[in-house]
ROTI-935606 format. One record per residue (C-alpha): residue number from 0; residue in three letters; x negated, y negated, z. Coordinates in nm, 4 decimals. Layout:
# ROTI-935606
i_aa_px_py_pz
NUM_ALA_X_Y_Z $
...
//
This chain:
# ROTI-935606
i_aa_px_py_pz
0_MET_4.6020_11.4380_4.5860 $
1_LEU_4.8062_11.1481_4.4594 $
2_TYR_4.6401_10.9112_4.2136 $
3_LEU_4.7427_10.6133_4.0073 $
4_LYS_4.7615_10.7442_3.6528 $
5_ARG_4.4796_10.6444_3.4213 $
6_GLY_4.5650_10.3076_3.2653 $
7_VAL_4.7840_10.2014_3.5604 $
8_ARG_4.6613_9.9326_3.7984 $
9_LEU_4.7775_9.7151_4.0836 $
10_GLN_4.7216_9.3449_4.0738 $
11_TYR_4.8423_9.0238_4.2346 $
12_ASP_5.0260_8.8042_3.9855 $
13_LYS_5.0366_8.4283_4.0492 $
14_LEU_5.3357_8.3802_3.8201 $
15_HIS_5.5469_8.6383_4.0050 $
16_ARG_5.3840_8.5462_4.3376 $
17_GLY_5.3453_8.9063_4.4344 $
18_ALA_5.2065_9.2466_4.3560 $
19_ILE_5.2706_9.4014_4.0184 $
20_LEU_5.1980_9.7391_3.8689 $
21_LEU_5.0582_9.7202_3.5174 $
22_PHE_5.0842_10.0168_3.2812 $
23_PRO_5.0678_10.0588_2.9019 $
24_GLU_5.4454_10.0292_2.8604 $
25_GLY_5.4812_9.7128_3.0678 $
26_LEU_5.4821_9.5955_3.4253 $
27_VAL_5.6873_9.6310_3.7407 $
28_GLU_5.7129_9.3785_4.0218 $
29_LEU_5.6558_9.5605_4.3485 $
30_ASN_5.8125_9.4936_4.6836 $
31_ALA_5.5837_9.4963_4.9870 $
32_PRO_5.6510_9.8601_5.0907 $
33_ALA_5.5897_9.9945_4.7378 $
34_HIS_5.2683_9.7950_4.7124 $
35_GLU_5.1553_9.9210_5.0533 $
36_VAL_5.2061_10.2828_4.9457 $
37_LEU_5.0386_10.2507_4.6054 $
38_ARG_4.7408_10.0512_4.7297 $
39_ARG_4.6465_10.3440_4.9558 $
40_LEU_4.5968_10.5831_4.6635 $
41_PRO_4.4134_10.8101_4.5955 $
42_LYS_4.5195_11.0094_4.8961 $
43_ALA_4.6704_11.3450_4.9814 $
44_ARG_5.0466_11.3270_5.0350 $
45_SER_5.0154_11.4505_5.3952 $
46_ASP_4.7426_11.1933_5.4691 $
47_LEU_4.9565_10.9186_5.3181 $
48_HIS_5.2488_11.0186_5.5417 $
49_ARG_5.0211_11.0207_5.8473 $
50_ASP_4.8608_10.6842_5.7706 $
51_LEU_5.1939_10.5124_5.7122 $
52_ARG_5.3500_10.6738_6.0209 $
53_VAL_5.0645_10.5396_6.2355 $
54_HIS_5.0913_10.1931_6.0789 $
55_TYR_5.4721_10.1552_6.0582 $
56_GLY_5.6326_10.4255_6.2719 $
57_THR_5.8520_10.7118_6.1583 $
58_GLU_6.1686_10.5083_6.0958 $
59_GLN_6.0009_10.3262_5.8069 $
60_LEU_5.9219_10.6445_5.6100 $
61_ASP_6.2761_10.7452_5.5140 $
62_GLY_6.2404_10.6715_5.1435 $
63_LEU_5.8725_10.7571_5.0979 $
64_ASP_5.9156_11.0928_4.9247 $
65_ASP_6.1919_10.9523_4.7027 $
66_PHE_5.9665_10.6626_4.6033 $
67_LEU_5.6731_10.8940_4.5323 $
68_GLU_5.8948_11.1143_4.3168 $
69_HIS_6.0193_10.8081_4.1274 $
70_ALA_5.6601_10.6897_4.0769 $
71_ARG_5.5624_11.0358_3.9519 $
72_ALA_5.8630_11.0584_3.7176 $
73_SER_5.7845_10.7082_3.5887 $
74_LYS_5.4276_10.8254_3.5190 $
75_TRP_5.2695_10.5656_3.7448 $
76_VAL_5.1336_10.8328_3.9793 $
77_VAL_4.9967_11.1811_3.9188 $
78_GLU_4.9653_11.4557_4.1775 $
79_GLU_4.6900_11.7100_4.1488 $
80_PRO_4.6076_11.9936_4.3831 $
81_ARG_4.3302_11.9277_4.6299 $
82_GLY_3.9950_12.0635_4.5237 $
83_ASP_3.9050_12.2021_4.8700 $
//
C-alpha cells in the first residue's frame, strides 16, 4: 500500500492558486496530475494504476511509476506491504 508519509498533507493554497504538498521540510506546488495521484492515497500500487487507467486511459500513465518513485525518494510517500 502507498501512503502519504506521516506529517505530509495535501491542501489547496489560495496564494499559489493550486494544490500544494506540505511536509516538515517545506512545501511543493503540485501540478494537476501529481495532485490527482496523491489525493487517491492510501491505495495499493496496482489499484492506483487501475483507477487512473479507467479515469484517464493508458496513454496518460507513462510517468506514473517514475513519479511514485520520486515521491518515495523525496519521503512524501511510503510503501508498505499489504496486510492481506
